[in-house]
All heavy atoms as a GROMACS GRO file, in nm:
protein
  567
    1MET      N    1   0.324  -0.991   0.481
    1MET     CA    2   0.371  -0.993   0.345
    1MET      C    3   0.418  -0.853   0.309
    1MET      O    4   0.352  -0.755   0.337
    1MET     CB    5   0.259  -1.038   0.252
    1MET     CG    6   0.300  -1.040   0.106
    1MET     SD    7   0.178  -1.118   0.000
    1MET     CE    8   0.081  -0.978  -0.047
    2CYS      N    9   0.531  -0.843   0.247
    2CYS     CA   10   0.586  -0.714   0.204
    2CYS      C   11   0.580  -0.705   0.052
    2CYS      O   12   0.613  -0.801  -0.017
    2CYS     CB   13   0.730  -0.700   0.249
    2CYS     SG   14   0.750  -0.701   0.426
    3LEU      N   15   0.539  -0.591   0.004
    3LEU     CA   16   0.534  -0.566  -0.139
    3LEU      C   17   0.609  -0.438  -0.171
    3LEU      O   18   0.605  -0.344  -0.094
    3LEU     CB   19   0.390  -0.547  -0.186
    3LEU     CG   20   0.302  -0.668  -0.198
    3LEU    CD1   21   0.163  -0.626  -0.240
    3LEU    CD2   22   0.358  -0.766  -0.298
    4ALA      N   23   0.673  -0.438  -0.284
    4ALA     CA   24   0.726  -0.314  -0.340
    4ALA      C   25   0.632  -0.277  -0.453
    4ALA      O   26   0.591  -0.362  -0.532
    4ALA     CB   27   0.868  -0.334  -0.391
    5VAL      N   28   0.594  -0.151  -0.458
    5VAL     CA   29   0.493  -0.106  -0.552
    5VAL      C   30   0.556  -0.007  -0.649
    5VAL      O   31   0.629   0.084  -0.608
    5VAL     CB   32   0.377  -0.038  -0.476
    5VAL    CG1   33   0.271   0.012  -0.569
    5VAL    CG2   34   0.320  -0.134  -0.373
    6PRO      N   35   0.526  -0.019  -0.779
    6PRO     CA   36   0.577   0.080  -0.874
    6PRO      C   37   0.516   0.217  -0.848
    6PRO      O   38   0.397   0.228  -0.817
    6PRO     CB   39   0.531   0.027  -1.011
    6PRO     CG   40   0.497  -0.114  -0.990
    6PRO     CD   41   0.453  -0.126  -0.847
    7ALA      N   42   0.596   0.318  -0.860
    7ALA     CA   43   0.551   0.456  -0.844
    7ALA      C   44   0.633   0.544  -0.938
    7ALA      O   45   0.750   0.515  -0.965
    7ALA     CB   46   0.567   0.501  -0.700
    8GLN      N   47   0.571   0.652  -0.986
    8GLN     CA   48   0.641   0.742  -1.077
    8GLN      C   49   0.680   0.869  -1.003
    8GLN      O   50   0.598   0.930  -0.934
    8GLN     CB   51   0.552   0.777  -1.197
    8GLN     CG   52   0.627   0.857  -1.303
    8GLN     CD   53   0.542   0.882  -1.426
    8GLN    OE1   54   0.421   0.892  -1.417
    8GLN    NE2   55   0.608   0.891  -1.539
    9ILE      N   56   0.804   0.911  -1.022
    9ILE     CA   57   0.855   1.031  -0.955
    9ILE      C   58   0.796   1.156  -1.021
    9ILE      O   59   0.806   1.174  -1.142
    9ILE     CB   60   1.009   1.036  -0.961
    9ILE    CG1   61   1.067   0.917  -0.884
    9ILE    CG2   62   1.061   1.168  -0.904
    9ILE    CD1   63   1.218   0.904  -0.896
   10CYS      N   64   0.734   1.240  -0.939
   10CYS     CA   65   0.672   1.364  -0.987
   10CYS      C   66   0.757   1.486  -0.955
   10CYS      O   67   0.757   1.584  -1.029
   10CYS     CB   68   0.536   1.384  -0.920
   10CYS     SG   69   0.421   1.249  -0.946
   11LYS      N   70   0.826   1.482  -0.841
   11LYS     CA   71   0.901   1.599  -0.795
   11LYS      C   72   1.016   1.549  -0.708
   11LYS      O   73   1.001   1.451  -0.636
   11LYS     CB   74   0.807   1.688  -0.712
   11LYS     CG   75   0.864   1.817  -0.664
   11LYS     CD   76   0.754   1.895  -0.589
   11LYS     CE   77   0.810   2.022  -0.530
   11LYS     NZ   78   0.708   2.093  -0.451
   12ILE      N   79   1.130   1.619  -0.715
   12ILE     CA   80   1.245   1.582  -0.634
   12ILE      C   81   1.294   1.703  -0.559
   12ILE      O   82   1.309   1.812  -0.617
   12ILE     CB   83   1.359   1.523  -0.721
   12ILE    CG1   84   1.315   1.394  -0.789
   12ILE    CG2   85   1.485   1.501  -0.636
   12ILE    CD1   86   1.418   1.337  -0.887
   13ASP      N   87   1.319   1.686  -0.429
   13ASP     CA   88   1.378   1.791  -0.346
   13ASP      C   89   1.489   1.724  -0.264
   13ASP      O   90   1.462   1.662  -0.161
   13ASP     CB   91   1.271   1.852  -0.254
   13ASP     CG   92   1.327   1.967  -0.171
   13ASP    OD1   93   1.438   2.016  -0.201
   13ASP    OD2   94   1.259   2.007  -0.075
   14GLY      N   95   1.611   1.732  -0.315
   14GLY     CA   96   1.723   1.666  -0.248
   14GLY      C   97   1.712   1.516  -0.263
   14GLY      O   98   1.708   1.465  -0.375
   15ILE      N   99   1.706   1.445  -0.150
   15ILE     CA  100   1.693   1.298  -0.156
   15ILE      C  101   1.551   1.253  -0.130
   15ILE      O  102   1.524   1.134  -0.111
   15ILE     CB  103   1.788   1.229  -0.056
   15ILE    CG1  104   1.755   1.269   0.088
   15ILE    CG2  105   1.933   1.254  -0.092
   15ILE    CD1  106   1.819   1.179   0.190
   16VAL      N  107   1.457   1.350  -0.129
   16VAL     CA  108   1.316   1.318  -0.108
   16VAL      C  109   1.238   1.348  -0.236
   16VAL      O  110   1.259   1.451  -0.299
   16VAL     CB  111   1.257   1.397   0.010
   16VAL    CG1  112   1.108   1.367   0.026
   16VAL    CG2  113   1.331   1.364   0.138
   17ALA      N  114   1.150   1.256  -0.273
   17ALA     CA  115   1.069   1.274  -0.393
   17ALA      C  116   0.922   1.264  -0.358
   17ALA      O  117   0.884   1.200  -0.259
   17ALA     CB  118   1.103   1.167  -0.496
   18GLU      N  119   0.841   1.328  -0.438
   18GLU     CA  120   0.698   1.301  -0.437
   18GLU      C  121   0.675   1.204  -0.551
   18GLU      O  122   0.720   1.228  -0.664
   18GLU     CB  123   0.616   1.428  -0.459
   18GLU     CG  124   0.614   1.519  -0.339
   18GLU     CD  125   0.524   1.640  -0.361
   18GLU    OE1  126   0.448   1.643  -0.459
   18GLU    OE2  127   0.534   1.730  -0.278
   19VAL      N  128   0.609   1.094  -0.521
   19VAL     CA  129   0.584   0.992  -0.622
   19VAL      C  130   0.435   0.966  -0.632
   19VAL      O  131   0.362   0.975  -0.533
   19VAL     CB  132   0.660   0.861  -0.592
   19VAL    CG1  133   0.810   0.884  -0.592
   19VAL    CG2  134   0.615   0.799  -0.461
   20ASP      N  135   0.392   0.936  -0.753
   20ASP     CA  136   0.253   0.898  -0.777
   20ASP      C  137   0.244   0.747  -0.773
   20ASP      O  138   0.310   0.677  -0.850
   20ASP     CB  139   0.207   0.949  -0.914
   20ASP     CG  140   0.064   0.908  -0.941
   20ASP    OD1  141  -0.027   0.982  -0.902
   20ASP    OD2  142   0.044   0.800  -0.999
   21MET      N  143   0.163   0.700  -0.679
   21MET     CA  144   0.146   0.556  -0.661
   21MET      C  145   0.000   0.523  -0.691
   21MET      O  146  -0.085   0.530  -0.604
   21MET     CB  147   0.183   0.519  -0.517
   21MET     CG  148   0.201   0.373  -0.493
   21MET     SD  149   0.267   0.341  -0.328
   21MET     CE  150   0.139   0.407  -0.223
   22ALA      N  151  -0.027   0.498  -0.820
   22ALA     CA  152  -0.161   0.465  -0.865
   22ALA      C  153  -0.264   0.571  -0.825
   22ALA      O  154  -0.372   0.539  -0.777
   22ALA     CB  155  -0.202   0.327  -0.813
   23GLY      N  156  -0.227   0.697  -0.844
   23GLY     CA  157  -0.321   0.806  -0.817
   23GLY      C  158  -0.307   0.868  -0.680
   23GLY      O  159  -0.371   0.968  -0.651
   24THR      N  160  -0.223   0.814  -0.596
   24THR     CA  161  -0.199   0.870  -0.464
   24THR      C  162  -0.055   0.922  -0.460
   24THR      O  163   0.037   0.852  -0.498
   24THR     CB  164  -0.218   0.763  -0.355
   24THR    OG1  165  -0.352   0.714  -0.363
   24THR    CG2  166  -0.192   0.820  -0.217
   25THR      N  167  -0.040   1.047  -0.413
   25THR     CA  168   0.094   1.105  -0.404
   25THR      C  169   0.149   1.083  -0.263
   25THR      O  170   0.083   1.112  -0.165
   25THR     CB  171   0.089   1.256  -0.434
   25THR    OG1  172   0.036   1.274  -0.565
   25THR    CG2  173   0.229   1.316  -0.429
   26VAL      N  174   0.270   1.029  -0.258
   26VAL     CA  175   0.337   1.006  -0.130
   26VAL      C  176   0.481   1.052  -0.141
   26VAL      O  177   0.535   1.070  -0.250
   26VAL     CB  178   0.332   0.856  -0.088
   26VAL    CG1  179   0.189   0.809  -0.068
   26VAL    CG2  180   0.403   0.769  -0.189
   27ARG      N  181   0.545   1.073  -0.026
   27ARG     CA  182   0.686   1.111  -0.022
   27ARG      C  183   0.770   0.984  -0.010
   27ARG      O  184   0.732   0.888   0.056
   27ARG     CB  185   0.712   1.204   0.095
   27ARG     CG  186   0.645   1.339   0.076
   27ARG     CD  187   0.650   1.424   0.200
   27ARG     NE  188   0.781   1.438   0.259
   27ARG     CZ  189   0.863   1.542   0.240
   27ARG    NH1  190   0.823   1.642   0.166
   27ARG    NH2  191   0.981   1.546   0.297
   28ALA      N  192   0.886   0.987  -0.076
   28ALA     CA  193   0.974   0.871  -0.074
   28ALA      C  194   1.119   0.915  -0.068
   28ALA      O  195   1.156   1.015  -0.129
   28ALA     CB  196   0.951   0.786  -0.199
   29SER      N  197   1.198   0.839   0.001
   29SER     CA  198   1.342   0.864   0.004
   29SER      C  199   1.407   0.810  -0.123
   29SER      O  200   1.376   0.699  -0.167
   29SER     CB  201   1.405   0.796   0.126
   29SER     OG  202   1.547   0.805   0.116
   30LEU      N  203   1.498   0.887  -0.180
   30LEU     CA  204   1.574   0.843  -0.298
   30LEU      C  205   1.716   0.803  -0.261
   30LEU      O  206   1.800   0.787  -0.349
   30LEU     CB  207   1.577   0.955  -0.402
   30LEU     CG  208   1.443   0.999  -0.459
   30LEU    CD1  209   1.464   1.114  -0.558
   30LEU    CD2  210   1.372   0.884  -0.528
   31ILE      N  211   1.743   0.786  -0.133
   31ILE     CA  212   1.880   0.761  -0.090
   31ILE      C  213   1.938   0.633  -0.153
   31ILE      O  214   2.059   0.624  -0.174
   31ILE     CB  215   1.888   0.756   0.064
   31ILE    CG1  216   2.033   0.775   0.108
   31ILE    CG2  217   1.829   0.627   0.121
   31ILE    CD1  218   2.050   0.817   0.251
   32MET      N  219   1.852   0.536  -0.188
   32MET     CA  220   1.901   0.411  -0.247
   32MET      C  221   1.907   0.417  -0.400
   32MET      O  222   1.959   0.325  -0.463
   32MET     CB  223   1.814   0.294  -0.201
   32MET     CG  224   1.824   0.274  -0.050
   32MET     SD  225   1.697   0.169   0.016
   32MET     CE  226   1.762   0.010  -0.011
   33VAL      N  227   1.849   0.523  -0.459
   33VAL     CA  228   1.851   0.538  -0.605
   33VAL      C  229   1.886   0.682  -0.641
   33VAL      O  230   1.805   0.757  -0.695
   33VAL     CB  231   1.717   0.497  -0.670
   33VAL    CG1  232   1.697   0.347  -0.667
   33VAL    CG2  233   1.600   0.566  -0.602
   34PRO      N  234   2.010   0.724  -0.609
   34PRO     CA  235   2.046   0.865  -0.628
   34PRO      C  236   2.042   0.913  -0.773
   34PRO      O  237   2.038   1.033  -0.797
   34PRO     CB  238   2.189   0.871  -0.570
   34PRO     CG  239   2.240   0.732  -0.580
   34PRO     CD  240   2.122   0.643  -0.560
   35ASP      N  241   2.041   0.821  -0.870
   35ASP     CA  242   2.037   0.860  -1.011
   35ASP      C  243   1.894   0.877  -1.064
   35ASP      O  244   1.876   0.911  -1.181
   35ASP     CB  245   2.108   0.756  -1.098
   35ASP     CG  246   2.257   0.748  -1.067
   35ASP    OD1  247   2.313   0.848  -1.016
   35ASP    OD2  248   2.315   0.641  -1.091
   36ALA      N  249   1.793   0.855  -0.980
   36ALA     CA  250   1.654   0.865  -1.024
   36ALA      C  251   1.622   1.008  -1.065
   36ALA      O  252   1.670   1.105  -1.006
   36ALA     CB  253   1.561   0.819  -0.913
   37LYS      N  254   1.537   1.020  -1.169
   37LYS     CA  255   1.498   1.151  -1.222
   37LYS      C  256   1.345   1.161  -1.224
   37LYS      O  257   1.275   1.059  -1.219
   37LYS     CB  258   1.549   1.168  -1.365
   37LYS     CG  259   1.698   1.148  -1.383
   37LYS     CD  260   1.740   1.158  -1.528
   37LYS     CE  261   1.679   1.058  -1.621
   37LYS     NZ  262   1.710   0.920  -1.604
   38ILE      N  263   1.297   1.285  -1.236
   38ILE     CA  264   1.153   1.308  -1.251
   38ILE      C  265   1.105   1.231  -1.374
   38ILE      O  266   1.168   1.236  -1.480
   38ILE     CB  267   1.123   1.458  -1.263
   38ILE    CG1  268   1.154   1.528  -1.130
   38ILE    CG2  269   0.976   1.481  -1.302
   38ILE    CD1  270   1.143   1.679  -1.135
   39GLY      N  271   0.996   1.159  -1.358
   39GLY     CA  272   0.939   1.078  -1.465
   39GLY      C  273   0.979   0.932  -1.458
   39GLY      O  274   0.913   0.847  -1.518
   40ASP      N  275   1.088   0.901  -1.386
   40ASP     CA  276   1.128   0.761  -1.370
   40ASP      C  277   1.025   0.684  -1.287
   40ASP      O  278   0.960   0.740  -1.199
   40ASP     CB  279   1.263   0.750  -1.298
   40ASP     CG  280   1.382   0.781  -1.386
   40ASP    OD1  281   1.365   0.791  -1.509
   40ASP    OD2  282   1.492   0.796  -1.330
   41TYR      N  283   1.015   0.557  -1.315
   41TYR     CA  284   0.939   0.467  -1.228
   41TYR      C  285   1.037   0.399  -1.134
   41TYR      O  286   1.147   0.361  -1.174
   41TYR     CB  287   0.864   0.360  -1.309
   41TYR     CG  288   0.736   0.411  -1.370
   41TYR    CD1  289   0.737   0.474  -1.494
   41TYR    CD2  290   0.616   0.400  -1.303
   41TYR    CE1  291   0.620   0.523  -1.549
   41TYR    CE2  292   0.499   0.448  -1.357
   41TYR     CZ  293   0.502   0.509  -1.481
   41TYR     OH  294   0.386   0.558  -1.536
   42VAL      N  295   0.996   0.388  -1.009
   42VAL     CA  296   1.078   0.321  -0.908
   42VAL      C  297   0.992   0.219  -0.834
   42VAL      O  298   0.870   0.228  -0.833
   42VAL     CB  299   1.136   0.423  -0.806
   42VAL    CG1  300   1.238   0.513  -0.871
   42VAL    CG2  301   1.027   0.504  -0.738
   43LEU      N  302   1.059   0.123  -0.774
   43LEU     CA  303   0.989   0.033  -0.682
   43LEU      C  304   0.994   0.098  -0.545
   43LEU      O  305   1.101   0.133  -0.496
   43LEU     CB  306   1.056  -0.104  -0.677
   43LEU     CG  307   1.025  -0.196  -0.793
   43LEU    CD1  308   1.100  -0.329  -0.776
   43LEU    CD2  309   0.876  -0.223  -0.806
   44LEU      N  310   0.877   0.115  -0.484
   44LEU     CA  311   0.865   0.182  -0.356
   44LEU      C  312   0.834   0.078  -0.247
   44LEU      O  313   0.742  -0.001  -0.261
   44LEU     CB  314   0.752   0.285  -0.364
   44LEU     CG  315   0.734   0.375  -0.244
   44LEU    CD1  316   0.855   0.465  -0.227
   44LEU    CD2  317   0.609   0.460  -0.264
   45HIS      N  318   0.917   0.080  -0.142
   45HIS     CA  319   0.898  -0.014  -0.032
   45HIS      C  320   0.922   0.059   0.100
   45HIS      O  321   1.031   0.113   0.121
   45HIS     CB  322   0.993  -0.132  -0.046
   45HIS     CG  323   0.981  -0.234   0.062
   45HIS    ND1  324   0.870  -0.313   0.078
   45HIS    CD2  325   1.066  -0.269   0.161
   45HIS    CE1  326   0.888  -0.392   0.182
   45HIS    NE2  327   1.007  -0.366   0.234
   46THR      N  328   0.823   0.062   0.183
   46THR     CA  329   0.828   0.126   0.315
   46THR      C  330   0.886   0.267   0.310
   46THR      O  331   0.966   0.306   0.394
   46THR     CB  332   0.907   0.041   0.416
   46THR    OG1  333   1.043   0.031   0.375
   46THR    CG2  334   0.846  -0.094   0.437
   47GLY      N  335   0.845   0.342   0.209
   47GLY     CA  336   0.888   0.481   0.200
   47GLY      C  337   1.021   0.503   0.130
   47GLY      O  338   1.066   0.617   0.117
   48PHE      N  339   1.083   0.396   0.085
   48PHE     CA  340   1.211   0.406   0.016
   48PHE      C  341   1.196   0.359  -0.128
   48PHE      O  342   1.143   0.251  -0.152
   48PHE     CB  343   1.318   0.320   0.084
   48PHE     CG  344   1.361   0.373   0.217
   48PHE    CD1  345   1.292   0.338   0.332
   48PHE    CD2  346   1.470   0.458   0.227
   48PHE    CE1  347   1.330   0.388   0.456
   48PHE    CE2  348   1.509   0.509   0.350
   48PHE     CZ  349   1.439   0.474   0.464
   49ALA      N  350   1.246   0.438  -0.222
   49ALA     CA  351   1.259   0.391  -0.360
   49ALA      C  352   1.381   0.300  -0.361
   49ALA      O  353   1.491   0.342  -0.323
   49ALA     CB  354   1.278   0.508  -0.455
   50ILE      N  355   1.362   0.174  -0.398
   50ILE     CA  356   1.471   0.077  -0.387
   50ILE      C  357   1.533   0.040  -0.521
   50ILE      O  358   1.639  -0.021  -0.525
   50ILE     CB  359   1.428  -0.051  -0.313
   50ILE    CG1  360   1.312  -0.120  -0.384
   50ILE    CG2  361   1.390  -0.017  -0.168
   50ILE    CD1  362   1.274  -0.255  -0.323
   51GLN      N  363   1.466   0.075  -0.632
   51GLN     CA  364   1.520   0.038  -0.764
   51GLN      C  365   1.446   0.118  -0.870
   51GLN      O  366   1.325   0.136  -0.862
   51GLN     CB  367   1.497  -0.112  -0.788
   51GLN     CG  368   1.548  -0.163  -0.919
   51GLN     CD  369   1.521  -0.313  -0.935
   51GLN    OE1  370   1.473  -0.380  -0.845
   51GLN    NE2  371   1.552  -0.364  -1.051
   52ILE      N  372   1.519   0.166  -0.970
   52ILE     CA  373   1.457   0.226  -1.088
   52ILE      C  374   1.413   0.111  -1.178
   52ILE      O  375   1.489   0.016  -1.200
   52ILE     CB  376   1.556   0.317  -1.162
   52ILE    CG1  377   1.600   0.433  -1.072
   52ILE    CG2  378   1.492   0.372  -1.290
   52ILE    CD1  379   1.716   0.514  -1.128
   53ILE      N  380   1.289   0.120  -1.228
   53ILE     CA  381   1.240   0.012  -1.314
   53ILE      C  382   1.192   0.068  -1.447
   53ILE      O  383   1.160   0.186  -1.460
   53ILE     CB  384   1.127  -0.070  -1.247
   53ILE    CG1  385   1.008   0.018  -1.212
   53ILE    CG2  386   1.180  -0.140  -1.123
   53ILE    CD1  387   0.888  -0.061  -1.164
   54ASP      N  388   1.186  -0.021  -1.544
   54ASP     CA  389   1.140   0.012  -1.677
   54ASP      C  390   0.991   0.051  -1.673
   54ASP      O  391   0.912  -0.012  -1.604
   54ASP     CB  392   1.161  -0.111  -1.766
   54ASP     CG  393   1.114  -0.091  -1.906
   54ASP    OD1  394   1.184  -0.022  -1.981
   54ASP    OD2  395   1.005  -0.143  -1.938
   55GLU      N  396   0.954   0.156  -1.749
   55GLU     CA  397   0.815   0.202  -1.750
   55GLU      C  398   0.719   0.092  -1.791
   55GLU      O  399   0.613   0.075  -1.731
   55GLU     CB  400   0.800   0.322  -1.845
   55GLU     CG  401   0.658   0.374  -1.852
   55GLU     CD  402   0.643   0.496  -1.941
   55GLU    OE1  403   0.744   0.541  -2.000
   55GLU    OE2  404   0.531   0.547  -1.950
   56GLU      N  405   0.756   0.014  -1.891
   56GLU     CA  406   0.668  -0.094  -1.938
   56GLU      C  407   0.642  -0.195  -1.826
   56GLU      O  408   0.529  -0.239  -1.804
   56GLU     CB  409   0.730  -0.164  -2.059
   56GLU     CG  410   0.643  -0.272  -2.119
   56GLU     CD  411   0.707  -0.334  -2.243
   56GLU    OE1  412   0.784  -0.266  -2.311
   56GLU    OE2  413   0.679  -0.452  -2.268
   57ASP      N  414   0.747  -0.232  -1.754
   57ASP     CA  415   0.730  -0.326  -1.641
   57ASP      C  416   0.644  -0.265  -1.532
   57ASP      O  417   0.560  -0.334  -1.472
   57ASP     CB  418   0.866  -0.364  -1.583
   57ASP     CG  419   0.949  -0.450  -1.678
   57ASP    OD1  420   0.890  -0.509  -1.771
   57ASP    OD2  421   1.071  -0.456  -1.659
   58ALA      N  422   0.664  -0.136  -1.504
   58ALA     CA  423   0.585  -0.070  -1.400
   58ALA      C  424   0.437  -0.069  -1.436
   58ALA      O  425   0.351  -0.103  -1.354
   58ALA     CB  426   0.634   0.073  -1.380
   59LEU      N  427   0.407  -0.031  -1.560
   59LEU     CA  428   0.267  -0.024  -1.602
   59LEU      C  429   0.203  -0.162  -1.604
   59LEU      O  430   0.086  -0.178  -1.568
   59LEU     CB  431   0.256   0.044  -1.739
   59LEU     CG  432   0.301   0.192  -1.739
   59LEU    CD1  433   0.296   0.248  -1.881
   59LEU    CD2  434   0.218   0.275  -1.644
   60GLU      N  435   0.278  -0.264  -1.645
   60GLU     CA  436   0.225  -0.401  -1.645
   60GLU      C  437   0.195  -0.446  -1.502
   60GLU      O  438   0.092  -0.508  -1.475
   60GLU     CB  439   0.324  -0.496  -1.712
   60GLU     CG  440   0.278  -0.641  -1.715
   60GLU     CD  441   0.154  -0.664  -1.801
   60GLU    OE1  442   0.129  -0.584  -1.893
   60GLU    OE2  443   0.082  -0.762  -1.775
   61THR      N  444   0.285  -0.415  -1.409
   61THR     CA  445   0.264  -0.453  -1.268
   61THR      C  446   0.142  -0.381  -1.212
   61THR      O  447   0.058  -0.442  -1.143
   61THR     CB  448   0.388  -0.420  -1.185
   61THR    OG1  449   0.499  -0.492  -1.237
   61THR    CG2  450   0.368  -0.458  -1.039
   62LEU      N  451   0.128  -0.250  -1.240
   62LEU     CA  452   0.011  -0.176  -1.192
   62LEU      C  453  -0.118  -0.233  -1.250
   62LEU      O  454  -0.220  -0.242  -1.182
   62LEU     CB  455   0.025  -0.027  -1.224
   62LEU     CG  456   0.134   0.045  -1.145
   62LEU    CD1  457   0.159   0.184  -1.202
   62LEU    CD2  458   0.097   0.052  -0.997
   63LYS      N  459  -0.112  -0.274  -1.377
   63LYS     CA  460  -0.230  -0.336  -1.440
   63LYS      C  461  -0.267  -0.466  -1.367
   63LYS      O  462  -0.386  -0.490  -1.340
   63LYS     CB  463  -0.199  -0.365  -1.588
   63LYS     CG  464  -0.311  -0.430  -1.663
   63LYS     CD  465  -0.269  -0.457  -1.807
   63LYS     CE  466  -0.374  -0.543  -1.875
   63LYS     NZ  467  -0.326  -0.592  -2.004
   64LEU      N  468  -0.167  -0.546  -1.333
   64LEU     CA  469  -0.194  -0.670  -1.260
   64LEU      C  470  -0.253  -0.642  -1.122
   64LEU      O  471  -0.344  -0.712  -1.077
   64LEU     CB  472  -0.067  -0.754  -1.247
   64LEU     CG  473  -0.015  -0.815  -1.377
   64LEU    CD1  474   0.122  -0.877  -1.355
   64LEU    CD2  475  -0.112  -0.917  -1.430
   65PHE      N  476  -0.200  -0.539  -1.053
   65PHE     CA  477  -0.255  -0.503  -0.922
   65PHE      C  478  -0.402  -0.464  -0.935
   65PHE      O  479  -0.484  -0.500  -0.851
   65PHE     CB  480  -0.176  -0.387  -0.860
   65PHE     CG  481  -0.044  -0.426  -0.801
   65PHE    CD1  482   0.038  -0.328  -0.749
   65PHE    CD2  483   0.001  -0.555  -0.797
   65PHE    CE1  484   0.161  -0.360  -0.693
   65PHE    CE2  485   0.124  -0.590  -0.742
   65PHE     CZ  486   0.204  -0.491  -0.691
   66LYS      N  487  -0.436  -0.388  -1.040
   66LYS     CA  488  -0.576  -0.350  -1.062
   66LYS      C  489  -0.662  -0.472  -1.087
   66LYS      O  490  -0.773  -0.483  -1.035
   66LYS     CB  491  -0.588  -0.251  -1.177
   66LYS     CG  492  -0.547  -0.112  -1.140
   66LYS     CD  493  -0.570  -0.015  -1.252
   66LYS     CE  494  -0.522   0.123  -1.209
   66LYS     NZ  495  -0.536   0.222  -1.314
   67GLU      N  496  -0.610  -0.566  -1.167
   67GLU     CA  497  -0.686  -0.687  -1.195
   67GLU      C  498  -0.708  -0.769  -1.068
   67GLU      O  499  -0.809  -0.837  -1.055
   67GLU     CB  500  -0.613  -0.771  -1.300
   67GLU     CG  501  -0.618  -0.712  -1.438
   67GLU     CD  502  -0.536  -0.788  -1.540
   67GLU    OE1  503  -0.479  -0.895  -1.507
   67GLU    OE2  504  -0.526  -0.741  -1.654
   68MET      N  505  -0.614  -0.763  -0.976
   68MET     CA  506  -0.628  -0.836  -0.848
   68MET      C  507  -0.704  -0.752  -0.746
   68MET      O  508  -0.714  -0.790  -0.630
   68MET     CB  509  -0.490  -0.872  -0.792
   68MET     CG  510  -0.417  -0.973  -0.877
   68MET     SD  511  -0.262  -1.033  -0.805
   68MET     CE  512  -0.171  -0.885  -0.773
   69GLU      N  513  -0.753  -0.635  -0.791
   69GLU     CA  514  -0.829  -0.544  -0.706
   69GLU      C  515  -0.749  -0.496  -0.587
   69GLU      O  516  -0.805  -0.471  -0.480
   69GLU     CB  517  -0.962  -0.606  -0.664
   69GLU     CG  518  -1.049  -0.639  -0.783
   69GLU     CD  519  -1.183  -0.698  -0.745
   69GLU    OE1  520  -1.210  -0.711  -0.625
   69GLU    OE2  521  -1.259  -0.728  -0.838
   70MET      N  522  -0.618  -0.482  -0.605
   70MET     CA  523  -0.534  -0.428  -0.500
   70MET      C  524  -0.529  -0.275  -0.508
   70MET      O  525  -0.486  -0.210  -0.416
   70MET     CB  526  -0.392  -0.485  -0.510
   70MET     CG  527  -0.388  -0.634  -0.485
   70MET     SD  528  -0.224  -0.705  -0.502
   70MET     CE  529  -0.146  -0.643  -0.354
   71ILE      N  530  -0.572  -0.220  -0.624
   71ILE     CA  531  -0.575  -0.075  -0.642
   71ILE      C  532  -0.717  -0.038  -0.683
   71ILE      O  533  -0.769  -0.092  -0.781
   71ILE     CB  534  -0.477  -0.030  -0.753
   71ILE    CG1  535  -0.334  -0.064  -0.712
   71ILE    CG2  536  -0.492   0.119  -0.780
   71ILE    CD1  537  -0.233  -0.037  -0.821
   72PRO      N  538  -0.781   0.053  -0.611
   72PRO     CA  539  -0.916   0.091  -0.649
   72PRO      C  540  -0.916   0.171  -0.779
   72PRO      O  541  -0.818   0.237  -0.813
   72PRO     CB  542  -0.963   0.177  -0.532
   72PRO     CG  543  -0.840   0.224  -0.467
   72PRO     CD  544  -0.734   0.120  -0.492
   73GLU      N  545  -1.026   0.162  -0.854
   73GLU     CA  546  -1.042   0.241  -0.974
   73GLU      C  547  -1.048   0.388  -0.937
   73GLU      O  548  -1.109   0.426  -0.838
   73GLU     CB  549  -1.171   0.202  -1.047
   73GLU     CG  550  -1.167   0.063  -1.106
   73GLU     CD  551  -1.070   0.053  -1.224
   73GLU    OE1  552  -1.053   0.152  -1.298
   73GLU    OE2  553  -1.011  -0.054  -1.241
   74THR      N  554  -0.982   0.473  -1.016
   74THR     CA  555  -0.989   0.617  -0.994
   74THR      C  556  -1.049   0.680  -1.118
   74THR      O  557  -1.004   0.654  -1.229
   74THR     CB  558  -0.850   0.678  -0.969
   74THR    OG1  559  -0.766   0.645  -1.077
   74THR    CG2  560  -0.791   0.625  -0.839
   75THR      N  561  -1.151   0.757  -1.101
   75THR     CA  562  -1.214   0.827  -1.214
   75THR      C  563  -1.258   0.964  -1.171
   75THR      O  564  -1.267   0.994  -1.058
   75THR     CB  565  -1.336   0.752  -1.268
   75THR    OG1  566  -1.426   0.726  -1.161
   75THR    CG2  567  -1.293   0.626  -1.335
   0.00000   0.00000   0.00000
């Protein structure tokens, strides 16, 4: 099963970004979303940001993932 996960862009260096994925920072390619900016939410799939998404939709999806226990609680 493949999932795309919402992540927020924290830093951009060329076509590579650091994104926050529910408390974990990972690197992602922005080659498919060249208009993405710091603070945008993107759908992340296999290391590639594939679509810029609305913040409200991203937060709702992350909330659902937490409810399904797909994301551990961070405190």
